[in-house]
C-alpha positions as CSV (number, residue, x, y, z in Angstrom):
1,M,-12.2,-5.0,-9.8
2,Q,-8.6,-6.0,-9.7
3,S,-9.2,-8.6,-7.0
4,E,-12.2,-10.0,-8.8
5,A,-9.9,-10.3,-11.9
6,G,-7.5,-12.5,-9.9
7,A,-4.9,-10.0,-8.8
8,T,-2.6,-11.5,-6.1
9,F,-1.9,-8.1,-4.6
10,L,-2.9,-4.5,-5.0
11,D,-0.3,-1.9,-5.6
12,V,-0.7,1.2,-3.5
13,C,1.4,4.2,-4.5
14,A,0.8,7.7,-3.1
15,S,3.0,9.7,-5.5
16,V,3.2,12.6,-3.1
17,E,6.1,14.4,-1.4
18,E,7.9,12.2,1.1
19,D,6.9,14.3,4.1
20,A,3.2,13.5,3.4
21,E,3.7,10.0,2.1
22,V,3.2,7.9,5.1
23,E,0.0,9.6,6.1
24,T,-1.3,9.4,2.6
25,L,-0.4,5.7,2.3
26,K,-2.2,5.0,5.6
27,W,-5.3,6.7,4.2
28,M,-5.1,4.8,0.9
29,I,-4.4,1.4,2.6
30,D,-7.4,1.9,4.9
31,L,-9.6,2.7,1.9
32,V,-8.4,-0.4,-0.1
33,Q,-8.8,-2.7,2.9
34,E,-12.4,-1.6,3.4
35,V,-13.3,-3.2,0.0
36,S,-10.8,-5.9,-0.5
37,D,-8.9,-8.7,1.4
38,T,-6.3,-8.9,-1.3
39,P,-2.8,-8.3,0.1
40,I,-1.3,-4.8,-0.6
41,C,2.0,-4.0,-2.2
42,I,3.4,-0.7,-0.8
43,D,5.0,1.1,-3.7
44,S,7.3,4.0,-3.1
45,P,10.8,5.2,-4.0
46,S,11.3,5.7,-0.3
47,A,12.3,2.6,1.7
48,R,11.5,4.6,4.8
49,S,7.9,5.2,3.7
50,C,7.5,1.5,2.8
51,V,8.7,0.3,6.2
52,A,6.5,2.9,8.0
53,A,3.4,1.9,6.1
54,I,3.7,-1.9,6.7
55,P,1.9,-1.8,10.1
56,F,-1.2,-0.3,8.5
57,C,-1.7,-3.5,6.4
58,K,-4.0,-6.2,7.9
59,R,-2.5,-9.0,5.7
60,P,1.1,-9.9,4.8
61,V,2.4,-7.3,2.3
62,W,5.0,-7.0,-0.4
63,T,7.3,-4.0,-0.4
64,V,8.8,-2.6,-3.6
65,R,11.7,-0.3,-3.8
66,L,12.0,1.5,-7.2
């Protein structure tokens, strides 16, 4: 729905403990990419998790450090 409404990227935030975050982000990114070609913004307070999740994205991504 967000892509259809004109979103330029989709924010993906796992909101889990850091030791499970990369695995959870991969799962979420895979799900989002199954239904949308809109680029993904990896959203995490952990720069390490953001960097680790970038390779899972099929399109160029934005990373956000909160």
